[in-house]
N, C-alpha and C positions, 0 to 999 in steps of 0.2 A: 616444258614447251607450252607457250601461251596458246589458248584455244578460245573460240567463241561457240556458244550454243544458239542455233537458229531454229525457231519454232514457227511453222506456217500453219496457223489455225484459222485461216481466213475462209476456208471452204466448209460448207455445211455438212458434207458427207465424209470428210477425211481430215486427218491431221498428220503432218510430216515434220520430222525432227532430224536435224543434222548437227553433229559435233565436228567442227572444222578448225584445223590449224591454218596457217597462212596459205599453204599449197595443197593440203591433203584433207579429204573427208575421213575422219576417224571413226565415226558411228553414223548409221542411218536407221531411223525407226519410222514405221508407218502404221497407222491405225484406221481401219474402215469403220466408221461409226455405226454402220448398219450390220456389222458382223463382229460384235465385241465378244471376246473370250469371257468365260465365266469361271475359269480356274482360279482358285483361292478365294472366291466369293464365299460368304458365310450365310447359311439359310436355317430357318426354323422349319423342320420337316416332321412327318409322322411315319412311324414304321407301318408299312402296308402289309408285309408278310415276312415270316421268319423261315429260313430254309435250313433245317438241321443237317441235311446231307452236305451242304456247302459251308456250314458253320458261318452263316452270313445272313444279313437282313436286307430287304429292299425298302427304300425310303422314298416317299412322295415329298419332293421339296419344291414343287411348282413348275418343273420342266415336263415336257411331253414324255420323255423316258424317265423311269424311276432310277434312282441312284443305288449303287452297290456298296454296302457297308459291311466289311469283314469283321468278325468277332474281335480280332486283335485290335481293331481300330475303335472299339467302344470303351469309353472310360467307365470304370467301375461305379462311379456315382449314379449311372443310369440303370444299374442292376436292380431288378425288382425281386428282392430277397428278404427273408425275415430280418427284423431289426437286430437280433443277436448276431446273425451272420454278417450283416453289414458293419456292425461295430467291430467284429473280429477282423473283417477285411480291412477296415480303416486302420486298425492297430498294426496289421501286417504291412500295409503300404507305408505307414510311418516308419517302421523298421527298415523297409526297403529304401525309403528316402534317405535315412541316415547312412545305410550301407553304401548307397550310390555316392554320397558326399565324401565318404571316407575311403573310397576305392578308386584307384586310378584307371584310366581308360584301357590300358593294356590288360589289366586283370579282368575288366568287364568283357573285353573282346575274347579273351581266352575262355572265360566261363560261358560265354555265349557261343562257343565253337566257331568263332569267326577268326580270320587272319588278323594279325596285329596291324592296326591302322593308326594314323595320327589321332589326336585328342578328339576331334569332332569335325563334322562337315558343316559347311556354311549353307544357310537357307537363303539363297540369293533372291528368289521372287516369292517369298513367303512360304515356299514348300520345297524348293529344289534342295536335294540332299537330305531332306527330313526323313525319307523312308529308310535310308541306310542306317542312320543313327537310331531311329525308332525301333527298327527290327532288332538291332544289336541289344538295345536296352530291354526290349520285350523278352528276348531269349533269356537274358539275365534275370529279369523279373520273374519269369516262370520258374526258373531254378530256385530262386529265393523263396517263392511261395511254397514250392514243394518241400523245401527244407524247414519251413515254419509249420508244415502240416496243414495248410489251408486246403479246403476242398476245391478241386478244379471243376468249375461249372462249365456246362455246355450252353450255347446261346439260347436254346429253346427253354431252358430253365430260368433264365433271368431277363430276357427281353421279350416283350409282348406286342402283338399287332395293336395299332392305335396309339402307341406310346409317342409322346412328343419329344423331339431330340434336336439339339443344335449341332449342325454339321458344316464342315468346310470341304470344298471340292479339291481333291488331290489330283485327279486326272480328268481331262475333258472327255466327252462322249466320243467313242470310236466306232464307226460303222453302226451296227445295230446294238452295240453295248452302251449301257448307261454310264454316267460318270462314276468314278470311284470316289468315295467319301471317307471322312474321318471325323471323329469327335475331338481329336487332339488338335486344338487350334494353334496356328502360328500367325503372327502379324509382323511384317517387315517394316523396320524403320530405316533411317539413314545409316546408322552405325551398328545397330543390333537387330536381331530378330527375337521378339518376345514370344514365349510359349506359355500363355497365361494359365493353362490347366495341365501343365506337364512339369511337376516339381523336379528340378535337377540342378539347381544352383546356376553357375555360370560356365560357359564353354567358349572356345576360341576357334575361329575358322582355321581349317588346316592349310588354307592358302596363305596364312601369315607364317612364314618359315623362320624368320629371325628369332633366335632364342631370347635375346635381350628384350625384343619387343613383346614377345609372348609373356615373359616374366613381368614386364611392366603392366600389361593388360590384366594379368592374373592378380597383381597387387591392387589394381583399381577395382576389380570385381569383388575382392575381399573387403574393400572399404565401403562400397555402396550398399544400400539396403535393398536387397532383392526379396520380395515377399516369398515366404517359404513354400507357398503353393504354386509358384511360378519358376520357370527356367528361362534362360536367354543364351543366345550365341552372339558373340562379337563378330561382325562382318569384316571383310577385308578393308572396307572404307573406314572402319573403326581403328585401324592401325595408326599410330602416332597421334591419336586424339586424347584430349585431357579427360580427367575425371568428370568435370562439369559437362563436357560434350556427351559423354556416355550417360550420365545421370539425367540430362535434359531429354535425351532420346527415350530413355526408359520411362520417365514421367509422362511424356507425350503418348507413348504406346499403352501405358496403364490407363490413361484417360480414355483412349480409344476403346480399350477392352471394357471399361465401365459403361461407356455409351452403348456398346454392342449388347451387353447384358441387359441394360435398361430397355433397349429397343426390343429385345427378344421377350422380355417379361410383358411388354405391352402389345405384342403382336399375336396374330392367330395363324397357326400353321395351315398350309405351307406359305412361307413368305420370305423374301430377300431381306436379310438383316444388315449385311455389310457388303459393299461392293469393292472389289479390288480396285486400286487406283487406276484412273485412266492414263493414257500415254504421257500427258504433260506431268502429272504427279509422279509417275514411275520414273520419268527421265530425271526430274529434279532429285529424286531419291537415289537412283541407281547410277546415273551417268555423270551428273554434275559433280565436279570436285574442285579442289583449291587452284588447279591450273586454269580453270575457266574464268576468263576475264569478264565477259558480258553474256547476258542471255537476252537475245533480241526476239521479240514476239510480234507476229503480224496477226491481227484479229482481236477485237475488243474483249470478247468472252475469254479467249485463251490467255490474254494478258492479265485479266483480273484473276483468273484461276491460278495462274503461275504465281502472281504476287501474293494472293491470299495463302496459298500453300507454303510458300517460302517463309511467310511470317510465322507459321507454325513450326516448320522444319528447322530453319536457321534464320532467325529474325535479323541478325546483323548483316545478312547478305541480300536483303530485299533490294537494296540500291543497285545491285547488279542487273536487275530486270529492267529492260528498256522496251518501250512501246515503239514499234516501227510505224512511221507516219507517211513515208513517201508513197506516191501513186504507183510507181514502178514496183511490181511484185518483188518481195524480199529475195526469193531464191534466184530470180533472174539478175537482180542487181549485184548480188554476192557471187554470181557465176556458179551457183550450186547446181542449177538445172543442167548447165553445160557439163559439169563433172559427173552428174548422175547419168546423163545420156551416154557418156563414154563407156559406161558399164556394158552397153549393148553393142559397142563397136566390134566388128569382126577382125580388126587389126589393132595391135597395141604398139604405140610409138615408144621405142626405147631411147634412152639418153644418147646412145651411140649413133642414133639416126636410123 
């Protein structure tokens, strides 16, 4: 079904986005520029205190409330342990890496005392579904470490106050609770989610059900060069895409990760290192698809932002972005305001009358 994407970025305090077919609003998104979410943002922070009773640490990452970092969410690279122990740990993790590559998901789930599940979950907004997969993998990891005879450390033995650490926001602040953080970074692209410091090879969204399509994607993943220290998940949008599409997305995300690392190296904690995409970029990444004929944008800044991001995301589709130039507001001319107002009607008119 042919659809158009309408972006009203003409107001200084808000941006509204509608995906519309000829008669129906398919998607509606709204962002208040004064109340931006910070979930999935990446920060350089410092460990303010370690809580042995919780097996967690609290992190100052520049917000009023400090973030909560569970021990399971701390990558072993941050462990302050003797060199010999770190080398031993790295050897064990290399063995774990190989075991993970040679073990199918059903085995991993069984070893982790989890119910059997499809191959992996999709990380839709850079972290959705990541916890389920991460917890299953960590259970398996702990069993493997035990089988290799590696000492099981406690947080107070390996993490110290004042330590600088790169974290990503998993969950927003809730009430008096600070944000939940992780050191296992994920960056969402159009077709894949890159996990640059979680080595696991390639995975496929469980929302892709077709066996033939999964087999084709697995073949593509076996052909492309995924750095051994990284993992990725092919998103539902990656279904029916070519090897070149997946490779281009992977290359763009690796470039983003390199920029994040460079920014972190040149920053002083606490500081924001990488901001999750604003609503225009998220829309082009997550909502725009091959059925979208045109992307009409009202507002100069929004138009330039959409055009520049599309050049990075899908250069061949830049021509689909059109600048709205009429004096009449875009949403009024396209009768979108009328459709949105119908949401609040107390009566619904059925086709039968």
